C-alpha positions in Angstrom: 16.2 28.0 17.4 18.8 30.4 18.9 19.5 33.8 17.5 22.9 32.8 16.1 21.4 29.8 14.4 18.7 32.0 12.7 21.4 34.4 11.7 23.5 31.5 10.1 20.5 30.4 8.1 19.7 33.9 7.0 23.4 34.2 5.9 23.0 31.0 3.8 19.8 32.5 2.2 21.8 35.7 1.5 24.5 33.6 -0.2 21.8 31.9 -2.4 20.2 35.1 -3.5 23.6 36.6 -4.2 24.4 34.0 -6.8 24.5 35.1 -10.4 23.2 31.6 -11.5 21.1 29.5 -9.3 21.7 25.8 -10.0 18.4 23.9 -9.8 19.6 20.5 -8.5 21.8 22.1 -5.8 18.9 24.3 -4.6 16.6 21.3 -4.7 19.0 19.3 -2.5 19.3 22.3 -0.1 15.5 22.5 0.1 15.1 18.7 0.7 17.7 18.7 3.5 16.1 21.8 5.1 12.6 20.4 4.8 13.7 17.1 6.3 15.4 18.9 9.2 12.6 21.3 10.0 9.7 18.9 9.4 11.3 16.1 11.4 10.0 13.3 9.2 6.6 14.8 8.2 8.0 15.5 4.7 9.2 12.0 4.2 6.8 9.8 6.2 7.9 6.7 4.3 11.2 6.9 6.1 9.5 6.3 9.4 10.4 7.8 12.8 12.9 10.7 12.5 15.5 10.4 15.3 19.1 9.5 15.3 18.4 6.2 17.0 15.7 5.2 14.5 17.3 6.6 11.3 21.1 6.7 12.0 23.4 4.4 10.1 25.7 2.3 12.3 27.9 -0.7 11.7 26.3 -3.0 14.1 22.7 -2.7 12.7 24.0 -2.7 9.2 25.9 -5.9 9.9 22.8 -7.6 11.3 20.6 -6.6 8.4 23.2 -7.8 5.9 23.5 -11.1 7.8 19.7 -11.5 7.5 19.9 -10.9 3.8 22.8 -13.4 3.5 20.8 -16.1 5.3 17.8 -15.5 3.1 20.0 -15.6 -0.1 21.4 -19.0 0.9 17.9 -20.4 1.2 17.8 -20.4 5.0 14.9 -18.0 5.2 12.5 -20.5 6.7 14.4 -20.1 10.0 14.1 -16.3 10.0 11.5 -14.4 12.1 11.1 -10.7 12.5 8.0 -9.3 14.2 5.1 -11.0 12.6 7.0 -11.8 9.4 8.5 -15.2 8.7 10.6 -16.7 6.0 11.3 -14.6 2.8 9.2 -11.8 4.2 11.9 -11.1 6.7 14.5 -10.6 3.9 12.2 -8.0 2.3 11.8 -6.2 5.7 15.6 -6.3 6.3 16.3 -4.9 2.8 13.7 -2.2 3.3 15.2 -1.3 6.7 18.7 -1.2 5.3 17.7 1.1 2.4 15.6 3.3 4.7 18.5 3.8 7.1 21.0 4.5 4.3 18.8 7.2 2.9 17.3 8.7 6.0 20.6 8.9 7.9 21.9 11.3 5.2 18.9 13.6 5.4 19.0 13.7 9.2 21.0 16.5 10.8 21.7 16.7 14.6 21.2 20.4 15.0 20.9 23.7 13.1 24.7 24.2 13.0 25.1 20.7 11.5 22.6 21.6 8.8 24.1 25.0 8.2 27.7 23.8 7.7 26.6 20.9 5.4 24.3 23.2 3.3 27.0 25.9 3.0 29.4 23.2 1.8 26.7 21.8 -0.6 26.1 25.3 -2.0 29.8 25.9 -2.7 30.4 22.5 -4.2 27.0 22.3 -6.0 27.4 25.6 -7.9 30.8 24.6 -9.1 30.0 21.0 -10.1 26.5 21.7 -11.5 28.0 24.4 -13.8 30.6 21.9 -15.0 28.6 18.6 -15.2 25.1 20.0 -15.6 22.3 18.8 -13.4 22.1 15.3 -14.8 25.8 14.7 -14.2 25.6 16.0 -10.7 22.4 14.0 -10.0 24.2 10.8 -11.0 27.1 11.7 -8.7 24.8 12.5 -5.8 22.7 9.3 -6.2 25.9 7.2 -6.4 27.2 9.0 -3.3 24.0 8.5 -1.3 24.4 4.8 -1.5 28.2 4.5 -1.3 29.0 7.0 1.5 27.4 4.9 4.2 29.1 1.8 2.8 32.5 3.5 3.1 31.6 4.6 6.7 30.7 1.0 7.4 33.9 -0.3 5.9 36.0 2.2 8.0 34.2 1.3 11.2 34.7 -2.5 10.6 38.4 -1.9 9.8 38.9 0.2 13.0 36.9 -2.4 15.0 39.1 -5.2 13.6 42.2 -3.2 14.6 41.1 -3.3 18.2 38.4 -0.6 18.8 35.1 -2.5 18.5 33.1 0.5 19.9 33.3 2.1 16.4 30.7 -0.4 15.2 28.1 1.3 17.4 29.0 4.9 16.2 26.1 6.3 14.3 26.5 8.5 11.2 24.0 11.1 10.2 24.0 14.1 7.9 24.9 14.9 4.3 28.6 15.0 5.1 29.5 11.7 3.4 27.9 12.8 0.1 29.7 16.2 0.4 33.0 14.5 1.0 32.5 12.4 -2.2 31.6 15.5 -4.1 34.8 17.1 -2.9 37.0 14.2 -3.9 
């Protein structure tokens, strides 16, 4: 970690300790994101390997996983094979992988600056919203955003690809920015 990055994180800590009221859910989310970043997957081993290529959410992979689920839902799961799994087991694996990528991609940050800017934004928005909605209201909003933010990113990349730029389907999204944007709106 560079000196400026350490200074930025110390500045964030100074902001937290300077609050007159410390919102528990907001601080918990800050801690979860920081732990996921610094531990690189050791905190959440169920989410598997902790790299952009293994945890990032992109339109192409999401489309393939959704197609597997659609084939299984139509009763065509006997044709499906994935690794050692066959049939309906493939649909379970595809659903697990889709959920894993949706959740892990939002806890994965590319570098310290990415983490710092997202957590600064979370602190600012979290204090305001948690004081107005209470922690249960903010928790509902965050959980809803955790699942819908990647879907909006997927819809945007599909729409842009349909308009003539197919490379957007391979663009990978990571970080808490989608959740933060939904908290902002």
